C-alpha positions as YAML, in Angstrom:
chain: A
units: angstrom
residues:
- id: 1
  name: MET
  ca: [175.80, 27.98, 178.83]
- id: 2
  name: ALA
  ca: [176.06, 31.61, 179.98]
- id: 3
  name: GLU
  ca: [179.28, 32.49, 178.24]
- id: 4
  name: LYS
  ca: [179.00, 32.20, 174.49]
- id: 5
  name: ARG
  ca: [181.91, 31.29, 172.27]
- id: 6
  name: SER
  ca: [182.24, 31.61, 168.56]
- id: 7
  name: LYS
  ca: [183.14, 28.15, 167.33]
- id: 8
  name: LYS
  ca: [183.35, 26.70, 163.87]
- id: 9
  name: ARG
  ca: [181.94, 23.29, 163.14]
- id: 10
  name: ARG
  ca: [184.26, 20.52, 164.17]
- id: 11
  name: LYS
  ca: [184.94, 19.15, 160.72]
- id: 12
  name: ARG
  ca: [186.48, 22.53, 159.74]
- id: 13
  name: ARG
  ca: [188.31, 23.20, 163.00]
- id: 14
  name: VAL
  ca: [191.77, 22.04, 161.90]
- id: 15
  name: LYS
  ca: [191.37, 23.85, 158.59]
- id: 16
  name: ALA
  ca: [190.59, 27.04, 160.48]
- id: 17
  name: TYR
  ca: [193.65, 26.62, 162.69]
- id: 18
  name: ALA
  ca: [195.82, 26.08, 159.64]
- id: 19
  name: ALA
  ca: [194.35, 29.14, 157.94]
- id: 20
  name: ARG
  ca: [195.13, 31.22, 161.03]
- id: 21
  name: SER
  ca: [198.70, 29.93, 161.02]
- id: 22
  name: VAL
  ca: [199.05, 30.91, 157.37]
- id: 23
  name: PHE
  ca: [197.65, 34.38, 158.07]
- id: 24
  name: PHE
  ca: [200.11, 35.23, 160.83]
- id: 25
  name: ILE
  ca: [203.09, 33.78, 159.00]
- id: 26
  name: VAL
  ca: [202.19, 35.68, 155.83]
- id: 27
  name: ILE
  ca: [201.90, 38.94, 157.83]
- id: 28
  name: ALA
  ca: [205.33, 38.37, 159.37]
- id: 29
  name: PHE
  ca: [206.73, 37.61, 155.94]
- id: 30
  name: VAL
  ca: [205.30, 40.82, 154.48]
- id: 31
  name: VAL
  ca: [206.81, 42.90, 157.29]
- id: 32
  name: LEU
  ca: [210.21, 41.29, 156.73]
- id: 33
  name: LEU
  ca: [210.13, 41.94, 152.99]
- id: 34
  name: LEU
  ca: [209.11, 45.55, 153.48]
- id: 35
  name: SER
  ca: [211.97, 46.06, 155.89]
- id: 36
  name: ILE
  ca: [214.52, 44.99, 153.26]
- id: 37
  name: GLY
  ca: [212.82, 46.86, 150.43]
- id: 38
  name: ALA
  ca: [211.59, 43.82, 148.53]
- id: 39
  name: PHE
  ca: [208.01, 44.94, 148.03]
- id: 40
  name: ARG
  ca: [207.83, 43.47, 144.54]
- id: 41
  name: LEU
  ca: [208.13, 40.01, 146.01]
- id: 42
  name: VAL
  ca: [205.12, 40.69, 148.19]
- id: 43
  name: GLN
  ca: [203.10, 41.74, 145.17]
- id: 44
  name: ASN
  ca: [203.84, 38.42, 143.51]
- id: 45
  name: PHE
  ca: [203.27, 36.31, 146.62]
- id: 46
  name: GLN
  ca: [200.19, 34.08, 146.54]
- id: 47
  name: PRO
  ca: [199.41, 32.12, 149.70]
- id: 48
  name: ALA
  ca: [198.39, 28.52, 149.23]
- id: 49
  name: ASP
  ca: [194.86, 27.26, 149.64]
- id: 50
  name: SER
  ca: [193.76, 26.16, 153.09]
- id: 51
  name: ALA
  ca: [193.93, 22.50, 153.96]
- id: 52
  name: ILE
  ca: [191.33, 20.48, 152.13]
- id: 53
  name: ASP
  ca: [188.62, 18.52, 153.92]
- id: 54
  name: GLY
  ca: [189.89, 15.20, 155.19]
- id: 55
  name: GLY
  ca: [188.39, 12.05, 156.62]
- id: 56
  name: ASP
  ca: [186.60, 13.34, 159.71]
- id: 57
  name: SER
  ca: [184.80, 10.74, 161.80]
- id: 58
  name: ILE
  ca: [183.04, 10.25, 165.12]
- id: 59
  name: GLU
  ca: [183.03, 7.12, 167.24]
- id: 60
  name: VAL
  ca: [180.45, 6.71, 169.99]
- id: 61
  name: LYS
  ca: [181.75, 4.54, 172.82]
- id: 62
  name: LYS
  ca: [179.70, 2.34, 175.15]
- id: 63
  name: ASP
  ca: [180.52, 4.56, 178.13]
- id: 64
  name: GLY
  ca: [179.12, 7.64, 176.37]
- id: 65
  name: THR
  ca: [182.44, 9.22, 175.46]
- id: 66
  name: ILE
  ca: [182.87, 10.53, 171.93]
- id: 67
  name: TYR
  ca: [186.05, 10.07, 169.92]
- id: 68
  name: GLY
  ca: [186.46, 12.73, 167.25]
- id: 69
  name: TYR
  ca: [189.00, 11.94, 164.54]
- id: 70
  name: ILE
  ca: [190.21, 14.67, 162.20]
- id: 71
  name: GLU
  ca: [192.44, 14.16, 159.18]
- id: 72
  name: GLU
  ca: [193.51, 17.16, 157.10]
- id: 73
  name: ASP
  ca: [196.06, 18.01, 154.42]
- id: 74
  name: PHE
  ca: [199.01, 19.66, 156.15]
- id: 75
  name: SER
  ca: [201.57, 19.57, 153.37]
- id: 76
  name: LYS
  ca: [202.05, 23.31, 152.86]
- id: 77
  name: ASP
  ca: [205.39, 24.71, 153.96]
- id: 78
  name: TYR
  ca: [203.85, 27.65, 155.81]
- id: 79
  name: TYR
  ca: [201.99, 25.43, 158.27]
- id: 80
  name: GLU
  ca: [203.81, 25.05, 161.56]
- id: 81
  name: THR
  ca: [202.80, 21.94, 163.48]
- id: 82
  name: ASP
  ca: [203.79, 23.14, 166.94]
- id: 83
  name: GLY
  ca: [201.75, 26.31, 166.46]
- id: 84
  name: LEU
  ca: [198.71, 24.34, 165.33]
- id: 85
  name: LYS
  ca: [198.94, 21.98, 168.28]
- id: 86
  name: SER
  ca: [199.28, 24.93, 170.66]
- id: 87
  name: MET
  ca: [196.15, 26.53, 169.21]
- id: 88
  name: ILE
  ca: [194.16, 23.34, 169.74]
- id: 89
  name: GLU
  ca: [195.43, 23.04, 173.32]
- id: 90
  name: ALA
  ca: [194.59, 26.69, 174.01]
- id: 91
  name: GLU
  ca: [191.05, 26.27, 172.76]
- id: 92
  name: ILE
  ca: [190.60, 23.13, 174.86]
- id: 93
  name: ALA
  ca: [191.85, 25.04, 177.92]
- id: 94
  name: GLU
  ca: [189.40, 27.85, 177.18]
- id: 95
  name: TYR
  ca: [186.52, 25.39, 176.97]
- id: 96
  name: ALA
  ca: [187.65, 23.69, 180.20]
- id: 97
  name: LYS
  ca: [187.41, 27.04, 182.01]
- id: 98
  name: ILE
  ca: [183.87, 27.58, 180.80]
- id: 99
  name: SER
  ca: [182.70, 24.03, 181.49]
- id: 100
  name: GLY
  ca: [184.46, 23.73, 184.84]
- id: 101
  name: SER
  ca: [186.02, 20.37, 183.93]
- id: 102
  name: GLN
  ca: [189.61, 19.68, 182.92]
- id: 103
  name: THR
  ca: [188.71, 16.36, 181.30]
- id: 104
  name: CYS
  ca: [185.62, 17.27, 179.26]
- id: 105
  name: VAL
  ca: [187.74, 17.54, 176.09]
- id: 106
  name: GLU
  ca: [191.20, 16.04, 175.77]
- id: 107
  name: LEU
  ca: [193.74, 16.00, 172.96]
- id: 108
  name: LYS
  ca: [194.76, 12.35, 172.81]
- id: 109
  name: ASP
  ca: [196.74, 12.35, 169.60]
- id: 110
  name: PHE
  ca: [198.38, 14.88, 167.31]
- id: 111
  name: SER
  ca: [200.63, 13.59, 164.56]
- id: 112
  name: VAL
  ca: [201.71, 14.45, 161.03]
- id: 113
  name: ASP
  ca: [202.36, 11.67, 158.56]
- id: 114
  name: ASN
  ca: [202.99, 12.02, 154.83]
- id: 115
  name: GLY
  ca: [201.67, 15.57, 154.79]
- id: 116
  name: MET
  ca: [198.48, 14.72, 156.69]
- id: 117
  name: VAL
  ca: [197.73, 15.92, 160.20]
- id: 118
  name: ASN
  ca: [195.83, 13.46, 162.39]
- id: 119
  name: VAL
  ca: [194.04, 14.67, 165.50]
- id: 120
  name: LEU
  ca: [192.10, 12.68, 168.07]
- id: 121
  name: LEU
  ca: [189.91, 14.61, 170.51]
- id: 122
  name: VAL
  ca: [188.08, 12.70, 173.23]
- id: 123
  name: TYR
  ca: [184.91, 14.23, 174.66]
- id: 124
  name: GLU
  ca: [183.38, 13.12, 177.96]
- id: 125
  name: SER
  ca: [179.88, 13.31, 176.53]
- id: 126
  name: ALA
  ca: [177.83, 14.20, 173.48]
- id: 127
  name: GLN
  ca: [176.96, 17.45, 175.23]
- id: 128
  name: ASP
  ca: [180.65, 18.40, 175.39]
- id: 129
  name: TYR
  ca: [181.05, 17.57, 171.71]
- id: 130
  name: ARG
  ca: [177.96, 19.60, 170.90]
- id: 131
  name: SER
  ca: [179.04, 22.64, 172.93]
- id: 132
  name: TYR
  ca: [182.71, 22.59, 171.95]
- id: 133
  name: ASN
  ca: [181.98, 22.36, 168.24]
- id: 134
  name: ASN
  ca: [178.72, 24.34, 168.13]
- id: 135
  name: THR
  ca: [177.00, 21.55, 166.25]
- id: 136
  name: VAL
  ca: [174.34, 18.87, 166.65]
- id: 137
  name: LEU
  ca: [175.15, 15.56, 168.33]
- id: 138
  name: TYR
  ca: [172.79, 13.65, 170.59]
- id: 139
  name: THR
  ca: [173.28, 10.13, 171.88]
- id: 140
  name: GLY
  ca: [171.27, 7.90, 174.22]
- id: 141
  name: MET
  ca: [168.19, 5.74, 174.35]
- id: 142
  name: VAL
  ca: [165.53, 6.64, 171.80]
- id: 143
  name: SER
  ca: [162.87, 7.10, 174.49]
- id: 144
  name: GLU
  ca: [165.13, 9.43, 176.50]
- id: 145
  name: LEU
  ca: [166.04, 11.53, 173.47]
- id: 146
  name: ILE
  ca: [162.37, 11.93, 172.55]
- id: 147
  name: GLU
  ca: [161.70, 13.16, 176.10]
- id: 148
  name: GLN
  ca: [164.51, 15.70, 175.64]
- id: 149
  name: GLY
  ca: [162.80, 17.02, 172.52]
- id: 150
  name: VAL
  ca: [165.16, 15.51, 169.95]
- id: 151
  name: SER
  ca: [163.31, 15.09, 166.66]
- id: 152
  name: PHE
  ca: [163.09, 11.77, 164.83]
- id: 153
  name: ASP
  ca: [160.60, 13.18, 162.32]
- id: 154
  name: ARG
  ca: [162.14, 11.81, 159.13]
- id: 155
  name: PRO
  ca: [162.04, 8.50, 157.22]
- id: 156
  name: LEU
  ca: [164.05, 5.79, 158.96]
- id: 157
  name: LEU
  ca: [165.13, 2.88, 156.78]
- id: 158
  name: SER
  ca: [165.85, -0.60, 158.01]
- id: 159
  name: ALA
  ca: [169.49, -1.61, 157.82]
- id: 160
  name: ASP
  ca: [168.51, -5.01, 156.44]
- id: 161
  name: ALA
  ca: [168.53, -5.81, 152.74]
- id: 162
  name: GLU
  ca: [164.91, -4.79, 152.20]
- id: 163
  name: GLY
  ca: [165.42, -1.31, 153.65]
- id: 164
  name: ASN
  ca: [161.83, -1.06, 154.86]
- id: 165
  name: ALA
  ca: [160.89, 2.20, 156.55]
- id: 166
  name: LEU
  ca: [160.08, 2.47, 160.25]
- id: 167
  name: PRO
  ca: [156.80, 4.42, 160.61]
- id: 168
  name: SER
  ca: [157.32, 7.61, 162.62]
- id: 169
  name: ASP
  ca: [154.37, 6.67, 164.81]
- id: 170
  name: ASN
  ca: [156.04, 3.39, 165.71]
- id: 171
  name: LEU
  ca: [159.13, 4.75, 167.45]
- id: 172
  name: SER
  ca: [157.95, 3.21, 170.69]
- id: 173
  name: SER
  ca: [158.93, -0.17, 169.26]
- id: 174
  name: VAL
  ca: [162.58, 0.91, 169.37]
- id: 175
  name: GLY
  ca: [162.34, 3.05, 172.49]
- id: 176
  name: ALA
  ca: [164.84, 0.88, 174.37]
- id: 177
  name: SER
  ca: [167.34, 1.01, 171.50]
- id: 178
  name: HIS
  ca: [170.09, 3.62, 171.32]
- id: 179
  name: ALA
  ca: [170.39, 6.42, 168.79]
- id: 180
  name: VAL
  ca: [172.79, 9.00, 167.42]
- id: 181
  name: VAL
  ca: [171.48, 12.23, 165.90]
- id: 182
  name: PHE
  ca: [173.99, 14.47, 164.11]
- id: 183
  name: ASN
  ca: [174.23, 17.01, 161.29]
- id: 184
  name: GLU
  ca: [177.83, 16.98, 160.13]
- id: 185
  name: LYS
  ca: [179.27, 15.45, 156.98]
- id: 186
  name: VAL
  ca: [181.27, 12.81, 158.81]
- id: 187
  name: SER
  ca: [181.55, 9.07, 159.25]
- id: 188
  name: VAL
  ca: [179.98, 7.72, 162.43]
- id: 189
  name: LYS
  ca: [180.68, 4.44, 164.20]
- id: 190
  name: VAL
  ca: [178.49, 3.09, 167.00]
- id: 191
  name: PRO
  ca: [179.10, 0.26, 169.50]
- id: 192
  name: GLY
  ca: [176.19, -1.90, 168.31]
- id: 193
  name: LYS
  ca: [174.63, -3.21, 165.11]
- id: 194
  name: ILE
  ca: [172.65, -0.54, 163.28]
- id: 195
  name: LEU
  ca: [168.92, -1.29, 163.02]
- id: 196
  name: TYR
  ca: [167.60, 1.84, 161.28]
- id: 197
  name: HIS
  ca: [169.08, 4.93, 159.70]
- id: 198
  name: SER
  ca: [167.83, 8.09, 158.01]
- id: 199
  name: ASP
  ca: [167.94, 8.40, 154.23]
- id: 200
  name: ASN
  ca: [170.74, 10.98, 154.27]
- id: 201
  name: VAL
  ca: [173.41, 8.49, 155.36]
- id: 202
  name: SER
  ca: [174.83, 5.36, 153.76]
- id: 203
  name: LEU
  ca: [175.84, 2.21, 155.58]
- id: 204
  name: THR
  ca: [179.57, 1.47, 155.42]
- id: 205
  name: GLY
  ca: [179.44, -1.50, 157.78]
- id: 206
  name: LYS
  ca: [177.20, -3.16, 160.34]
- id: 207
  name: LYS
  ca: [178.12, -0.49, 162.88]
- id: 208
  name: SER
  ca: [179.04, 2.51, 160.74]
- id: 209
  name: VAL
  ca: [177.61, 5.07, 158.32]
- id: 210
  name: VAL
  ca: [178.76, 8.08, 156.34]
- id: 211
  name: ALA
  ca: [176.69, 11.21, 155.77]
- id: 212
  name: ASN
  ca: [175.55, 11.84, 152.20]
- id: 213
  name: GLY
  ca: [175.87, 15.07, 150.23]
- id: 214
  name: ASP
  ca: [175.27, 18.49, 151.73]
- id: 215
  name: SER
  ca: [172.01, 17.80, 153.53]
- id: 216
  name: THR
  ca: [171.33, 20.33, 156.28]
- id: 217
  name: GLU
  ca: [168.88, 17.99, 158.00]
- id: 218
  name: SER
  ca: [170.03, 15.97, 160.98]
- id: 219
  name: ALA
  ca: [170.89, 12.34, 160.34]
- id: 220
  name: VAL
  ca: [169.67, 9.53, 162.59]
- id: 221
  name: ILE
  ca: [171.12, 6.13, 163.49]
- id: 222
  name: ILE
  ca: [169.27, 3.64, 165.69]
- id: 223
  name: TYR
  ca: [171.19, 0.62, 166.98]
...
């Protein structure tokens, strides 16, 4: 894409928005206090920590769309929900201009419940998810992804009880199966039963995994 944008990884996007909200509100607060001569209050003011990481997850749909769920702590008084929602909508609009599509990324849900903000972003394709969040996400048939240059060069364990490894030189045996390749610390759900997975994820169900630790290597699911 010709026009480059500076984007944080998706799992930290809401936290970044919240931090920006805090920054601007704190600045306005400082100006107000200075105007009434209460500088000592400013000296003692300590802004709260940014929202902690929540339960981010990705769901790959049969039609190729990607559902991105974000859950973050939004309990701090300085956070303003309308402002956060507006920031998300503005960034979606900016991406739509660049991509030339008004439906490539859509905000389907924005709600706050018990101090937690819940966001659902729907992406038309893995490419939109990848570009919008500046991260790694590939989906499709194993054979097609290999042709695109996506690497499967890591141990792939069977999802059955034995957990036997799939030899890297035997990928042709699963060429017609589908795969997801990603590198975020998120939960991932796929529309079919998982056959193989890389060793840096853990199975949480027949169709879902969660990324382990802080591995910087891409994770792989074959289903």
